[in-house]
N, C-alpha and C positions, 0 to 999 in steps of 0.2 A: 750597672745596669741589668748586666746578665746575671749576677747572684740575686739581685732582687727579684727577677722573674723565676729563677730557678727555686727560690724559698717560697714565691707563692704557688708553684705547683707542686713541690714536695711537702711532705708531712714535716713541719719544724720539729716534732720532737723526735722523728727517726733520722732528720738530716744531721745532727750533729752526733747522734749515737753511733750510726753505722759509718760516717766518714771519720770518727774519731776525733773530729776538730768542731769547734763553734763558729757561727757566723763571723764572728769578730776575729778570730783566728786566722779566717779565710781572707780576711781583709788585709790583716797583718802580713799573711802570706805573700799578697800581692805587693804590698809596699817593700817587705824585703827583698823581692825580686828585682825592685827598680825598675818598674816597667817605662817609666819615661825613658830610659837608655836605649830602648828599642821599640819606638812608635809603631813601626808596622807591625810587630807581633802584637802589640797591643790592641790595636784595632781590629787586625784579624782575629785575634782571641774574642774580643767584645762581640763582633759581628757573628762569628761562629757558633758562641755560647748562646748569644740572642736568638739567633735562628732555631737553634735547637729547642730553646724553651717555648717559643711560639708555634713552630711548625713541625719541626722535625723528629721531636720525641717520640718515640714509639709507644705502642698500646701499652706495655709493661710500666712504663714512667707516667702513670696516672696518679691523681691526688689522693693522699691519706691511704696509702699501702702500709704503713706503719713499719714494724721491726722484720716485716717478712720480705721487704724490698728486694734487698740483694739476695736472698736465698731463693727468690724465683727467677733470677736470672738465667740460670741453666736450664728451666723448664719452657722458655718461650719457645714455641713450635714454628721451626723455620724449614723452608723448603732449601737445602743446602746445595743441592745440586741438581740439574736436570738430569733426566734419562737420554742418554745418547744412544737412539736406537740403531742409528746408521750414521755414517761418515758425513760430514759437512761436503758439499758440492759446489764448489766456486762456478761451474758453468750455471748450474740451477740458481744461483743467488744472483749471477749477472743478468740473466734471464729474467727473473723477478724483479731486480732493480729497475731494468728497463720498462717493465710493465706498470711498475708502481707509479713512475713518474709519468708515464705516457697516459695514466688515466686522469692526469691534470688536463689534458686536451680536450675539452667537451666541444660535442658537434654544435654548429651553428644554430643558436636559438629559432632561427625564423625556416629552419630545414623542414621539407615536408615529411622526414621519414619519423618526425617526433610522434608519439602516441601520447596524449594527454590524458591522465587517469583521474580518477575521482580522488578527493582526499589530498590533491596536491602530488601524486605519483605521476612521473613522466618517463617515457622510454624513448630513446633515439636508436632506431635500427639502422645500423651501420652497414650492414652486409645485405646485399640484394638476394643470394642464395640462401641464406638464412632465414630472412624474410619470406621468400616464397615457400620455403619448407614448412614454415610456422602458420601462413595465413593462407586463406583461399581467394581472398578478393579484398577491395575496397567498397563502403559504401559513401557515395557522394552526397553531401547535405546542403541543398541552395535554400536558405531561409528567403522567404518571401515578405511575410507581414505576421504581426500578431495583433489581435483586435479583441476588441468586447472586454478591454483590461481596466481594472480599478485604479484611482487615483492615488498618487504617495500619500501615506498615512504618517510619514515620519515629518516633523516640522522643520527639524533642521536640515534634512535633505532637500525638501521642498525649497528652502530659501537658496541653497547652493546650485540645484539643477533645475528647479522648475516645479510646477504643482503637480505635474503628471508623474506616471509610472515610466521610469527609465528601464526600459526593456531590451533583454537579450536572450535569444534562444540558446540552450544548452541541451545537446543531444548524447547520451551513453549508449553503447551497445552491450548487454549483459549475456556472458556466455558462461559455460561451465555449471559448475554446482556451488557457486556461491550462494548458499540457502538465504543467508542474512539479506540478500539482495532481493531475491525473488520473494521471499516472505513480505518484505517491504512493500513492495509496489502491487502485489497481486491480494495479500490479505487486509488491507486497510486503505480507507479512503483518505485518511489523513496521514501525509508523510511529506517529507521534503524532495522527494524525486530524485533526481540527479545528485543533487548535494547532501542526500542522505545514503547514499551508497558506499558500501566499504570496498566491494572488491571490483568494480566496473574499472577495465582497464583501458577503454576506448572511450575518451570523452573529447568532442569538439563542442566550441562555441562561437556564435557570432559576434560582431561589434555590437555596442550598445547604442540605442537609439534614445539619446538623452532628451528629456521632455523641454528642454530650453532650446532645442535645435527644430526650426519647422523646415517645410519644403522650401521656403526662399533661402534659408542659410545653407540648405544642403545643395541647391543650385549654385548658390555664390561660391561655394567651396570646388565644385565642379569646373566652374569658370576659371578658378585660380589655380587649382592643382591637376584639373583633369579628371578627378573622380569624385562623385558624388558620395556623400556620407548618409548614413540610416537617420531618418526624422520622425518626428513624433506629430500625432494629430490628437488635438484636445478632445477630451470627452463632452459630449452634451447630456441634455435630461434624457434623450432618447437611445444614445448608444455610448458604450465605454470607449475609453483612450484606445489608440491604435499605434503601433511602431511599424514603421514601413522601411524595407530595405529595399534599396533601390539594384537597378541591374548591375551596378559596378559592386555591390556586394560580393567578395569572393567566396566560394563555396568551401567547406571544410570536410574532411575524409575521416573515416574510420576504419581500422582494420577488423577484418571479420576472419575467425576460424571455420564457423559452422554456419553458413549462410541459411542452413535449412532450419536451424532451431534457434538462432539469434534473435533476441528481443530488443528492439529500441525504446529508450525511454526519452520523452521529449518534455522539457521544463522551461518555463518562461521564468526567468530572474528579474526581479527590481533592482537593478545594480545600483551601488551606493558610490559617491564620491569618497566617502569616509567608511571604509568596511569592505565587507566581502560581497554585501548584497543579501538578499532573502529571497525564496521561491515563490511565486505567484500561484503557480498550479503545474500540475503534470499528466500526461496520458502515456500508455505504453502500448506498443503495437509489434507483432511478428513481422520480421522482413517479408517473408515469404506471402503473409496476407497483403501487403502492398504490392510486392513485385514477385510474383509467382516465379519468374526466370531466374531468381536467385537460387532456386532449389537445385539447377541443371550442374552437373560437375564440369569440370574444364574440357573434358573430352566431348560431352555433348553441346558445349559452348563452341567448339571449333568446328564441329559437324554442321551447325546451323549456320556457320559463318562461311562455310566453305563455297557455296554458291554464289553468295553475294560479293566474297572476294574474287571470285572469278570473273565476274561481271565488271567489276570495278577495274580488274586489270586488262580485260579486253577493250575498256573504253580508255586506256591509257592513263588511269589515275594509279598513283603509287603511295605506299605508306611505310613509313621508316621502321616501326615496330608494329607487330601485330597488337599490341595493346591499344594503340590508335584506333584501328579496324573495329576492336571491340569495343570502345567507348563510342564510335559512331554507331554501332549497331543499337547499343544499349539506349542512345538517345529517345529513340521511338518506344523503347520497351521500359522506360523508367515509369516513376508515378509523381503525379503532381495532385494535390488536393489539401482538404482542411481537415484538420484533427481537433476535436472538441477536448479540452483539458477535463479529466475525471477525478481527480484528487488534487488536495491543497494542504499545507501544514495547519495545524492547530492555531488558534488564535492566541497570541500572547498577552494582550492587553484587552480586557472585556469590560472595564470600568464604565465605558459610556454607555455599552448597550445594556450593563446590570442597572446602570441609573435610569434609561430609558423604560426598561420592564418595570422597574418598581414605581415609576410615575404614572406607567398605564396601569398597573394594577391596582394602585390606590385610587386612582380616578373610578375604577369600576367597583372594588370591593374594600375600600379603607385599608387599614393596615395589614389585617390578613392578604389582601390582594397584592399589597407591595411586597410582602415577604414572598410570596407566591411567584410575582412578576420577576423579584430579583433572582431567584433561583433559576427560573427559565431563561433569565438573560444570561445567566453564567453558563448555562449549558449549550446555548446557541452558537455554533461555529459559523454560520453563514453559508451561502451559496458557493459552489466553485463556479468560478468565472474565468473566460479567456477561451480564444480560439487561436490555431496556428495555421497559416497556410506555407506549406514547403515543397520543395521538389526533392525526388530522391531518385539516384542512380546505383545501381549494383554493378561494378566493373571487377569480373573476375580475372584472376591471374592464370594467363595461358598455360598450360601442362608442358612447358619446355624447360629444359635443364639451362640453368644461368651459370656462367662461369665464376667461379670463386677469385676474388682480387685477394692477392696477398697484401698483407698489412705491414709496412715498415716503421719499427718503432723508432721514436727519435727521443721524446720527453717532453717535459712541461715547459721548459726554458729553451730559449732563443740561443743556438749557439751548441746546443748539446745533442749527441747523437749515440744513443745506446745500442741502436741497430748495428752501427758499424763498429763498435767496440767488441759486441757480441760475435759477429762473423769474423772479425780478424783474429778474436782470442781463440776461436775453434779452429780456424785454419793454420794458425801457427801449433796449436796442439795436435792437428792432425799431422803436421810435419814431424814433430818429435815423438808421437805415439800413433803411428796411423792404424793399427789394430784396436787400441782403447778407446780412441778418440770418440766423442758422442758427435754423430751428425748434426749439423744446425738445422733448425726448422724453417723451411722452405716455404709453408703453405700457410703460415699464421694468418688468420682470420679474425677481423674485429666484429663480433656478432651484434653486440649492443651495447649502449650506455644507459644506465637508469639512476634516476636522482629523485629526491622528494623537496619539494617547494619549502615545506614547513621546518624540516630537521636538518637539511643540507646532505643526508646520507647519499651517497654517490658510488657508483661503481661500473667498472667496463668488464666485459667479459669477451675472452678470445677462445679460439680453438684451432686446433690441428687434426684434421680428418686423417691425414696420413700417418702421423703419430699417436693418433687417438688419446690427445691430451685436451684438458679445459682448463684456462687460466682464468682465475677471479681476482681482479684488481680493484681494491678500493682506494677511491682518493682522498687526499688528506685536507687539511685546513685551506680554504681558499676563499671562503665567502664570509661576511659578517655572520651568519646564523652559525658557522662552525665554530668561532671564537666563543659564542653561548655553550656550544656542546662542550667544548674544552675545557671551559673554566668551571663547570660543574665539578665538585669533589665528592658530593653524598653518593651514597650506594644504594642499589636496589636488589631484591632477590635475583639470582639468575633464572630460577624457575618462578614466574609470574604465579603469585598467588600463596607463595610460603612466606610465614612469619619473617618479617625483617628484624625483629627483637631476636631471633634463635641466633645464637654467636657460632653456631656451628655449620649453617648452611653455607653455600657458595653464594658470595655477593659480588656485583660488579659495579662499575663505574654508571650511574644512573643517565648520564649525558650519552655516553657510547651505545648504552642498550636501546636508549629510546632511538638514536639515530639509526641503529641497524635494523631494529624492530619495523620502521616505517617503510623499509624497503626489501625486507628479507623474504616475506611469502611471495612476491611478484618477483624476485631474483631467481628464487629456486624454481617456480613455475619454468621460467623461462630457461634456467640450466638443464632442466629434465629434457627440454627439445633441442639442445646442441649437438648432441650424437648425430650421425649421419643416418638417413632413413633407414630401417632396418636393424640398426644396431642398439645396444643398450648401454645406459649409463655406466654399468658395472663394469664395461669394456675400457672404460676410459681411465686415465691418471687424471689427477686433479691438483693445481698447484695455486694456493692462495697466498695472496701477497698485498701490500700497502704501504705507504709512506704516513708519518706522523698520525694523524687521526685515522687514516686509512688502514694503518698497521694496527691499531687498536681494534678496529671493526673486523680486520681479518682474523684476528686471535679469537673474538667472539663467534665469527661464523665458522671459524675452524672447530671450534670446540662444540657447537651446535650439530655440524655434520657428523663429527666423530661421534657424539653422543648417540643421536637419534637417525642418522640418514639424511638424506635430502627431503624431509618432511613439508611438503608444499601445502599440506592442510592447515597450517598454521606459521606465524612468524617466528618468533623465538620460543624455547621451551616455557610451557606453562602447566598448570594443574588441571585446567578443564581439558575434555578432550576434543582431538583436533580432528578436521573431516579426514577421510581416507585419501591418502596422498595420490592414489592413481585415478582420482576424480578430478584432478587439477586439468584445467582447459589448456595448458600447455602440452600435455600429453595426447592430446584427443587425435592429432593425425599422425601418431606413431603407426608405423605400418605393423607394430606387434600389437596383439592384446595384452596390455600391461599387466592385468590382473592374473591371467593364467602364464605368462612368460616371465614374469618377474624372478630373478634370479635366487631371490631368497623368499620363496613362498611362505606366507603366514608368519613371517619376520617383521613385517612392517616395511617403511621406507627404503627404496632403495640406496646402494652407497658406490661411491666411484670406486675403480680397482686399487688404488692407492690415494692416500690424501696427505699433501706436504703444505706447510707452511714456511715462508722465507718472509719475514716483514723487515721495514726499515725504518729507524728512529721511532719507534712505537712507544708510546706511554705505557705504564702499568695499567691493565684494565679490571684487577680483581682481587679479592682478599686472599688470605692464605688457605683456606678450603677450597676456593676456585682453582689457586694454582695446583693445589693438590689434586683435585679432580683432573685437571689439565695433564699432570703427571702420570696419573693413572691410565688415563686414556693413551697415552704414549707407550706404558708398560704393557697393556693390552693390545697393541697393534692397531688402534683404530686411528693412530696418526704416526704415519711412518716418518716424517721428519718434521722439525719443529725448530727454527733458528730465528733471533732476534738480532739484525745487524746494526751494530751502531758506530757512528764515525766519530772517533776520538772524543769530545768533551760535550757532545750532543746533549744539551741540557733535558729537551724533551722525554728523551729516554729514561732519564732518572727520576721522572715524576709521573703520576701524583707520589707524594710521599705520605707515610704513615702519619697520621696526624692525631693529636689529643687537645685541639682546641675547643674551648668552652661552647662555641657557636656549633660545632659540627659532632661533639663527641668523639668517641674512639672511632675512628676509620682507618682501616689498614690495607696496604696494598702490595702485591708481590708479583714478581715476574713470571712470566710463562715462556718455556722455550729456553733452551741454552743460548748464550750470548755469544756472539761474534762480533771483534772488534776489526775494524779496518781505520787507516789514518792516512792523511795527505803528509804528514812528517815523517821524515826518517830518523831523526832523534829529537828528543827532548832534553830539557836541562836537569841535570842531576839535582838530589836534594840538598846537597852541601854548596856551599859558596864557591870552593875550589875542586868540585867534583866533576869527572868527565861526563860528556853529554851519553844519555842512554839511549841505545837503538831501540826502535820501535818497528815489532815484527809488521809484515804487510797484512797478515791476517792472524789473529788471534782467536782460537775457539775454546770455549769454556767446556771442560771435560775430554778435550781432545787433545790440544797443543801441550798442556802442562797439567799440574796439579795445584797451579795458581788461584787464588779467590778471584771471583769475577769482581773489577772494580765499578762496574754498573749496579751490582745488588747492595743494599744496606748492610747484610750480614747481621751481626749481633751487635747492637750500638753499645750496649750496657756491659760493664764489667765491674768487679770489687775495686773500689780505689786502693786497695791494698794489694793487688793481684802483682805477680812477678813482673818487673819492668816499669811499673807505674812510679810516678814522682813519689808519693807518701811512702812506699813499699822501699825505695832507695833511701828516704830521710830517715825512716826506722832503723834500717841496717846501719846507715852512719850513726845514729843515736847508739845502738847496741854496741857499737866497735869502739866508740869514744868510753861508755861506760865499762865496757867487758876489760880494758886494758888495766884497770886498776879498782879492785873491788873496795878500797877505801872511799871510794867516790860516793858509797851508800852511806857513808857516816853521817854524823849529825853536826859536823863543824861548818858554821855557816859561810866562813872564808872558803873553805875546800870546795865547797856545793856551789859557792857564786863562782869560783876559778873553773870549775868543770862546766857549769853552765855558760860561762863565757866563751869557752872553748869550743862548746857544742854549738852554740850561736853562729861562732865563724865559721865552723865546717858545713852548717845549714845555709848561710849566705853564700858560701863559694859554690855550693850545690845548685843553688836557685838561679845564680849568676848565668850559668850554661844552659838553664831550662828551656825548651821550647813552648810554644802554643800548645803542641799536642801532649807534652808533658804535664801540664797544669790542668788540660782537660782531663787526664787520668785521675787526677785527685778529685774529681767531681764524678768519678764512675764511669766515664765514656772512653771506650776503646780506642785506642791509639791509632789502628788504622781507619777506623771510622772517621775520627777526627781529620786524618791526613787527607781522605778522600773529599770531605767536606770543604776542606781549605782549598783544595785544587778546583772544586766546582766554583766556588766564590770567587776565586782568582780568574776563572775562566769566564765568569760573567762581565767581571770588570774589564776584562782585555776584550770582551765582544766576542770570544770563540765560544761560548755556550750555544747562542743561536746561529752564528755563522756555520757552525759543524752540522746544524739540522738542515741546512738547505741543501737543494738538488746540485748545485755546483760543486759544492763541497764533496758530496757523496760520490759524484760523477769523477772528480780528480782522484779521490780516494780509492774508488775501485780502478781506475786506471794503474795507479800504483800497484795494487793487488794482482793485476792481470799482465801487468809487465809492459804498460804504456805510459807515457808522459802525457796525460789528458789535461787540454786547456780548453777554456769555453772559447767557442768560435773559431778553434784550428784543429788542423789535422792531427790525428793520433800520431805519436812518434814512439816506435817500437824501442825499449830501454835494451840494454847489454843484456848479453844470455846470462851472465853471471847476476844480474839484478833482477831476474825472473823468478817469480816465486814457483815452486815446485808445483805439479799438477795435481789437483784434487779429484 
């Protein structure tokens, strides 16, 4: 099976020539080996070689390379070793590991802290202090009714939900300079309203008034559950349909950064049972045009409330927070009214109106009139219908300091406590070296969590204002959509717009890029707002981390920041010009004038003071030009540290593989950053049956611990089948020795030739009896160490270790061993004896 696959991939004419052996000879070679006596090696060899042929063969092992096949092996460009710009730091790695797994703990979906953005973007603001610094207040939206609505024009939806429009109200707040959104709503009467916005970070929506729910069903629901639901009033000849939101309809809230300039977009959506729904019509209003009170500053609000607050206190009324008093006051200064929809989407199906136009034109002017009527019918978009009655209140945040709450890092798995390991490790380090031990992070604050519904891209951001550090942690695979992202193996240009066919440009995993691209711009906007008021991002150190899929996103994000700075004017690198970063809405409330105070005037977006990346179980993300670009960024000092921490036989960290499959073409992948190996096991079995167990270092660092090749990298898979140490080379030497003992062997006597041939065959048979699977692989031009790594990987898959070593519990226990603890899930950490503790990094 393996040889058939290999012969299909390799040029037949070069296969026999270069290996100095024919296809038939190879079959005889395997027979002479008497493989049936060693069934384990037989199975392993077939599995390995078949895997090579189908998926693992590198780019250079492509069809029809002809006689130049082996001559090009030495010319394969490889990133042999990463640049070690500084020493690996175990404390930083432990901190990054805790945050990488802590990102799996997503805030509750029903929390009021969520900001629901357009296009599936969501942000949960975890820290009150960060939220107060970023936003000035909230807009409360209370839907009342949507009326004068058209009927459902989708027959299938009409059957499922009723014949009327299934209306819900969606409202967005537009701030900053997302010029695409402003142009959309201001310059065209035909648009999709909120559903067409690209950068609106603040979106809220009501429940749906389904057309098959009338007032009687709504009241029946209230009697049964205590809460009435929205209901539909059918249209008549004189008026359109109506969606009524009862008094039980909860309000929704929009965070506001610049209340004096924010613009609200109201869109009535015809919701669908099957699908995402379609917009009916939209309108937009400036908040201050509806509530002039919103343009007041927090200090002005306090002044206006002082008198009322004193009166309430004199009368004996008390309030638990100032916000309650603010809300009470604004009840009389909110706004309630009717907003007429002024824009609508273009019609998608005009067949019926074209037919009507042709019929009317034919009745008036015959064929010419029919043609003209059809043209007029195709151009007619219909009138904008619909009105919205809504109540609004603006709730400013009082200008008072909010105490920051420290965040304790635990992890994503029950029974794991990364924070406890971190503090105990530093406490012991302080005892051993009080002068040089790093102080623990006492004020870690979880600022926000961001994710995207469509791509699954997710990230948590933390900060320490005392240490002036920002931590960006990308979440790994935990949702079905993430599996789709992981399964993609195709690549796209790192810089959007470049030619994908160019073999010399950096390319990255298409699924990873799409996932990060969906959240990157909003993420960078919010990161720019994480420094304390009056401070600049250039004063802060940044650590980027993540596990699994999160590790891949961390690598891409680090490359972007290192290459271009925190460019919040676009998502990921693109050929098209991005918006100026300082116009980002996230920096609107900075106490500094960003354009004038930027520490790199005229040099583009700002950068953190230092940039480090420690990821865990990360798959490979890009091709060799991308890895070379990443390495150059390290050399140039734009990336201070970059390490890939891998636990044992973690399979994910060894994929995606360089592929030469017919379905995908040549797709190459290479690692970024130095590899760091940790392991739960103290020893592993030796290679031989009688060999002693091999000690496994607690931490092995590529390029720092020793000069050994990294076992996670592919290295150079191909070699000449006649290279020193290969099976064919040994067979040639044996033959030469036999023939060299007696020159008469070269005579013409048939008996003498047969005698020597028999002797040589016996020697070859003896040599083959001791040959291993990796020996035979060398006969096919596959490097011995590469084969041994592949065998170990397949064995780890069969034992279940490959995926088990990728999980949080295994990383937790391996890090416990590295830090000098016996770490078990659900149990207290047990400190190991002093001689078993790894030296301090």
